[in-house]
C-alpha positions as CSV (number, residue, x, y, z in Angstrom):
1,M,-12.8,8.1,-3.8
2,Q,-11.7,4.4,-3.5
3,A,-9.0,2.9,-2.1
4,I,-7.8,-0.5,-1.8
5,I,-6.0,-1.6,1.8
6,L,-3.5,-4.8,1.3
7,S,-4.4,-7.0,4.6
8,A,-4.0,-10.6,3.7
9,G,-0.3,-10.8,4.8
10,L,0.6,-13.1,7.1
11,G,2.9,-11.2,9.4
12,L,5.7,-13.9,9.4
13,R,8.3,-11.2,10.6
14,L,6.3,-9.9,13.4
15,R,5.6,-13.4,15.3
16,P,5.0,-14.0,18.1
17,L,2.4,-11.1,18.1
18,T,0.6,-12.3,15.0
19,N,0.3,-15.9,16.1
20,N,-3.5,-15.0,16.9
21,L,-4.0,-11.7,15.2
22,P,-3.5,-10.7,11.5
23,K,-0.8,-7.6,11.4
24,V,-3.0,-5.0,10.3
25,M,-5.3,-5.5,13.8
26,L,-1.8,-5.2,16.0
27,P,-2.6,-2.4,18.4
28,I,-1.3,1.1,18.6
29,K,-2.6,3.0,21.7
30,G,-5.7,0.7,22.3
31,K,-6.6,0.9,18.3
32,P,-5.7,-1.6,15.8
33,L,-3.4,-0.1,12.9
34,L,-6.3,-0.9,10.1
35,E,-8.6,1.4,12.1
36,Y,-5.7,4.6,11.8
37,H,-5.6,4.0,7.9
38,I,-9.5,4.0,7.4
39,E,-9.8,7.1,9.6
40,Q,-7.0,8.8,7.5
41,L,-8.7,7.6,4.2
42,K,-11.9,9.2,5.4
43,K,-10.4,12.6,6.5
44,Y,-9.3,12.8,2.7
45,G,-12.7,12.1,1.2
46,V,-12.6,8.4,0.6
47,K,-15.9,6.7,1.0
48,E,-15.3,3.1,-0.1
49,I,-12.7,1.1,0.9
50,F,-11.7,-2.4,-0.5
51,I,-9.9,-5.2,2.1
52,N,-8.2,-8.2,0.9
53,L,-8.1,-10.6,3.7
54,H,-6.5,-14.4,3.9
55,Y,-4.7,-14.8,7.4
56,L,-7.9,-15.2,10.2
57,P,-10.2,-13.1,8.2
58,E,-12.7,-13.3,11.1
59,R,-10.7,-11.0,13.1
60,I,-10.8,-8.3,10.8
61,T,-14.8,-8.3,9.7
62,D,-15.9,-8.8,13.1
63,Y,-14.6,-5.4,14.2
64,F,-14.9,-3.5,11.1
65,K,-18.1,-5.6,9.6
66,D,-19.6,-3.3,6.6
67,G,-17.7,-0.2,7.8
68,Q,-20.9,1.8,8.5
69,T,-19.9,2.5,12.4
70,F,-16.4,4.2,11.0
71,G,-18.1,6.2,8.4
72,V,-17.2,4.2,5.0
73,K,-18.8,1.5,3.0
74,I,-15.9,-1.5,3.1
75,N,-16.0,-4.3,0.8
76,Y,-14.0,-7.6,1.5
77,H,-12.6,-10.6,-0.7
78,F,-11.0,-13.5,0.8
79,E,-8.4,-15.2,-0.7
80,K,-7.9,-18.5,-0.7
81,E,-4.3,-18.3,-1.8
82,L,-2.4,-15.6,-1.3
83,L,-2.8,-13.4,-5.0
84,G,0.0,-10.9,-3.9
85,T,0.2,-7.0,-4.1
86,A,-1.4,-6.7,-7.9
87,G,-3.3,-9.7,-8.2
88,A,-5.4,-8.7,-5.1
89,I,-6.7,-5.5,-7.1
90,T,-8.5,-7.6,-9.6
91,A,-11.3,-9.4,-7.0
92,F,-12.2,-5.5,-7.1
93,S,-12.1,-4.6,-10.5
94,S,-15.6,-4.5,-11.4
95,K,-16.1,-1.7,-8.5
96,L,-13.2,0.5,-8.9
97,K,-13.5,3.7,-10.9
98,K,-11.4,6.3,-12.7
99,H,-8.6,6.6,-10.3
100,F,-8.0,4.7,-6.9
101,F,-5.7,4.4,-3.9
102,L,-3.7,1.5,-3.2
103,L,-1.8,1.0,0.3
104,F,-0.1,-1.6,2.5
105,G,-1.8,-2.2,5.3
106,D,1.5,-2.9,7.3
107,L,2.0,0.9,7.6
108,F,1.7,3.6,9.9
109,T,1.2,7.2,8.3
110,N,-0.7,10.9,8.3
111,F,-0.3,11.1,4.6
112,N,-2.0,13.7,2.9
113,Y,-4.1,11.6,0.2
114,S,-5.5,14.7,-1.3
115,K,-2.2,16.0,-2.2
116,L,-1.5,12.7,-4.3
117,M,-4.8,12.9,-5.9
118,D,-4.0,16.6,-7.1
119,F,-0.4,15.3,-8.3
120,H,-1.8,12.1,-9.9
121,R,-4.5,14.4,-11.7
122,E,-1.8,17.0,-12.8
123,Q,0.6,14.9,-14.2
124,K,-2.1,12.7,-15.8
125,G,-0.3,9.4,-15.4
126,I,-1.4,5.5,-15.6
127,G,0.0,5.8,-11.7
128,T,1.7,7.1,-9.1
129,M,3.5,5.8,-6.4
130,V,4.7,7.8,-3.4
131,I,8.6,7.6,-2.4
132,H,10.5,8.7,0.3
133,K,13.9,8.8,1.9
134,T,14.3,5.7,3.9
135,D,16.4,4.8,6.9
136,H,16.8,1.1,5.9
137,P,17.5,1.1,2.2
138,E,19.4,-2.1,2.9
139,D,15.9,-4.2,2.7
140,S,14.0,-1.2,0.9
141,D,12.8,-1.4,-2.7
142,L,14.6,1.7,-4.2
143,V,13.7,4.2,-7.2
144,I,15.7,6.3,-9.5
145,L,13.8,9.2,-10.5
146,N,13.9,11.1,-14.2
147,G,12.7,14.6,-12.9
148,K,9.1,13.5,-11.7
149,R,8.8,10.3,-13.5
150,I,10.0,6.7,-12.0
151,K,13.2,5.7,-14.4
152,H,14.1,2.5,-12.6
153,I,13.2,0.3,-9.9
154,Y,15.4,-1.5,-7.8
155,L,13.9,-4.4,-6.0
156,K,15.7,-5.7,-2.9
157,P,18.3,-7.2,-2.3
158,H,20.3,-5.0,-4.2
159,N,23.8,-3.2,-4.1
160,F,22.8,0.5,-4.0
161,L,25.2,3.1,-4.3
162,P,25.7,5.7,-1.2
163,N,26.5,8.7,-3.3
164,Q,23.4,8.1,-5.7
165,E,20.1,9.8,-4.9
166,F,17.6,6.8,-4.3
167,F,14.4,7.1,-2.8
168,G,12.4,4.1,-1.0
169,I,9.1,3.0,-2.4
170,A,6.5,4.1,0.7
171,G,3.8,1.4,0.0
172,I,0.8,4.1,-1.3
173,Y,-0.3,4.1,-4.5
174,I,-2.6,5.8,-6.9
175,F,-3.6,4.4,-10.3
176,S,-5.6,5.2,-13.0
177,K,-8.2,1.8,-13.4
178,E,-5.8,1.6,-16.7
179,I,-3.5,-0.6,-14.5
180,L,-6.0,-3.5,-14.6
181,E,-5.2,-3.9,-18.2
182,F,-1.6,-5.5,-17.2
183,I,-3.0,-7.6,-14.1
184,K,-4.6,-11.1,-14.9
185,L,-7.6,-11.6,-13.1
186,G,-7.4,-14.2,-10.2
187,E,-3.8,-15.2,-10.7
188,Y,-0.7,-14.3,-8.3
189,S,1.1,-11.1,-9.5
190,D,3.6,-8.6,-7.5
191,L,3.2,-5.3,-8.2
192,A,6.7,-4.0,-7.6
193,Q,8.4,-7.3,-9.4
194,E,5.8,-7.7,-12.2
195,I,3.5,-5.2,-13.1
196,L,5.5,-1.9,-13.0
197,P,8.5,-3.1,-14.6
198,I,6.0,-3.8,-17.6
199,I,5.0,-0.4,-17.1
200,L,8.3,1.1,-17.3
201,K,9.3,-1.4,-20.0
202,K,6.1,0.3,-22.3
203,E,7.2,3.7,-21.1
204,L,4.0,4.6,-20.1
205,P,3.7,7.4,-17.7
206,L,4.8,6.3,-13.9
207,Y,5.6,9.1,-11.7
208,G,7.2,9.7,-8.0
209,Y,5.3,11.5,-5.7
210,I,8.3,12.7,-3.1
211,A,6.7,12.6,0.2
212,S,7.9,14.2,4.0
213,D,4.7,13.1,5.6
214,Y,5.3,10.8,8.4
215,I,5.3,6.9,7.3
216,R,6.8,4.2,8.9
217,D,6.8,0.3,7.6
218,I,6.0,-1.6,11.1
219,G,6.1,-5.2,9.3
220,T,8.9,-6.5,11.6
221,L,9.0,-6.7,15.5
222,Q,11.8,-4.3,15.7
223,R,9.9,-1.6,13.5
224,Y,6.5,-2.0,15.3
225,N,8.1,-1.6,18.8
226,K,10.2,1.4,17.8
227,L,6.9,2.7,16.8
228,I,5.3,1.6,20.1
229,K,7.8,3.4,22.2
230,A,7.8,6.8,20.3
231,F,4.1,6.8,21.2
């Protein structure tokens, strides 16, 4: 199995911690955040990992190299200009197989990737996005379900209704390679803003997997410090 870890972000909301460090390399109990991702993916059978780079790329490549020390194979792609959460996928299109995981690097999680794979294969959709209850819906992208399928995506900023059942987008996905047909090679595009709405408009099967696993966005100073204190 394969996975893409989005790691090119500038980490502006984490300054000054990211002045000289990519946000995926921020330490948690002495290890970079990205190392936790690699260990968790390997635990569930992912052997090949793709990492996009942009900000201070050598801090990542010097640490992980080809991944052999960590028991995986790592492929890198440097983005001279940021390609977005969807555009980044296209750099690896020639190497991607039938299904692949995609996750945002600024998460901290103990997620069970095997259960997501089983769900995705059972539903046989173009993709499955992990969703969960969020404690900060006001600045989260939200979705509404129709059964197991995604009905609508509400991008921030939005005016969500407190009495409506909504789920936050967790930043973990599994896609069938068919998704690449909707992403232009080498051009900037955003998954939630551009590609997924196209999928929904075409009424292609896009599913939501409701997770109870520990998944935390640490993309701000407040959330990162909260996680560190929790440990």
